[in-house]
C-alpha positions in Angstrom: 262.5 87.9 243.6 265.1 89.3 246.0 265.1 92.6 244.0 261.4 92.9 244.3 261.5 92.3 248.1 264.3 94.8 248.6 262.5 97.4 246.6 259.3 96.7 248.7 257.3 95.9 245.6 256.2 92.6 247.2 256.3 91.3 250.8 258.4 88.3 251.7 255.8 86.4 253.7 253.8 84.9 250.8 256.7 83.6 248.6 258.5 82.2 251.7 255.4 80.4 253.0 254.7 79.1 249.5 258.3 77.8 248.8 258.8 76.5 252.4 255.5 74.5 252.2 256.4 72.9 248.9 260.0 72.2 250.2 258.7 70.4 253.3 256.1 68.4 251.4 258.4 67.4 248.6 261.1 66.3 251.0 258.6 64.2 253.1 256.8 62.7 250.1 259.3 62.4 247.2 258.1 61.1 243.8 261.5 59.9 242.7 264.9 59.5 244.1 265.8 60.7 247.6 263.8 63.4 249.5 266.5 66.0 249.2 267.0 65.5 245.4 263.3 65.7 244.8 262.9 68.8 247.0 265.7 70.7 245.2 264.3 69.7 241.8 260.8 70.9 242.9 262.1 74.2 244.2 264.6 75.1 241.5 262.6 73.7 238.6 261.4 77.2 237.6 257.6 77.0 237.8 257.5 77.2 241.5 259.5 80.4 241.6 257.2 82.0 239.0 254.1 81.1 240.9 255.5 82.1 244.3 257.1 85.4 243.2 254.8 86.7 240.5 251.4 85.0 240.8 250.9 84.6 244.5 251.9 88.2 245.2 249.4 89.7 242.9 248.0 92.9 244.4 244.3 92.0 243.9 244.5 88.5 245.7 247.2 89.0 248.4 245.9 89.5 251.9 246.7 92.7 253.7 248.0 91.4 257.1 251.2 89.6 257.7 249.6 86.5 259.2 247.2 86.4 256.2 250.1 86.5 253.8 251.8 83.6 255.5 248.6 81.5 255.6 247.9 82.4 252.0 251.4 81.2 251.0 251.0 78.0 252.9 247.6 77.3 251.4 249.0 78.0 247.9 251.9 75.6 248.6 249.5 72.9 249.7 247.6 73.2 246.5 250.8 73.0 244.4 
C-alpha cells in the first residue's frame, strides 16, 4: 500500500479514511476482548487491508475530489 501511494498509483485519502473508520468503530464496540486487542485484530487481519488498498481505490468507483475520497473511505468503513 505504501509503495502504491509513493508511486502515485492511488491516493491516500480513501484507504486512510477506510482504515481509520474501522479502527475507531472496532475500538469503541469490541466483539471480544479489550477494545485495543479487537481493533488491532480487525486492522491487521488481512481482509481490511485488501479492501482498503485494492478494492476501495478502484479507478472506476473512486471519487475525483479529495473530500469525496475521504467521505467515500469513511462510508466504506462504516459498511465494513
